[in-house]
N, C-alpha and C positions, 0 to 999 in steps of 0.2 A: 254203841252205847246210845241208850235212849236220850233224845235230846238233844244230840249233836248234829249240826249241820255244816255243810261247805258254805264258806263266805269269803269275801275279797278281803284282805289284809286291812284293817282299820275300819272296817264296815260295823256300824253300831257299838262304838265305843261307850256310849252311855247307856247302853242297855244293861239289865241286870243278868249277870253271870253267875253259874254255880261252878266250884271247882269238883272235877271227878276224883279228887283224891281225898279232900276231908269233908267233901258235900256242903260246904260253907258257902255264902255270898261272897263274891270275890270281884277284882276288878281284871282287865285283859292288859297283859304286856305282850309285844312283840320280842321273840327271840330267833336266833340263827341256830338251826340244827343242822347245817349242812357239813361236809366234810372239811371244807377249808381248801387249801392248795391241794393240788394233785398233778400227776404227771402220768398219762397213759401213752405208752407207744411213743416218745419222743412229745407227744401234744400236752403242753402244760396249761392249767386252766385253775379256776377257784369255783367250787361249788358252793352255793348261798341258797339255802333254803328256810325262809321266814315263815315262822308259825307263829301264831297266837295261842298263848297259854293263860293259866290263872296266874296273879302276882302273888298267892301265898305258897303254893307246892310245885308250880310250873307244870301242871298238868292240864289234860285236855278241859277244855270250856264246855258247859251245858247250858242249853237254854233254860232248862227246868230239872228240878230235882226228880231223879228217877223213882218209880212206883216201887214202893216196899212190898216183899212178898212177906206176908203175915203168917204166924202158925195157926191159923185159924183152920179148924175142922170143916171138911166139907160135908154137907147133909146129904 
C-alpha cells in the first residue's frame, strides 16, 4: 500500500498518521497479533507479534493519504 513503511514499534508516535480502513487522520496504538500459547512437538512457547495499527479501525497505518485515481479521460 502506498505510504506504508516499516518502522520500530513506538517510533514517531507524535507523527500524523492515516488509517488504511477509513482514510481519516488517526493515532497509533500497539496491539498483539500473535497466536498466544502454543505447543509444537512437546515444545511449549508463547507467540507475541506486536503491531502498530490505527486507533479507530485497528487497520494499517499510512504516512500519507493514497493518491486517488480519478475518472478523468486521457486525451
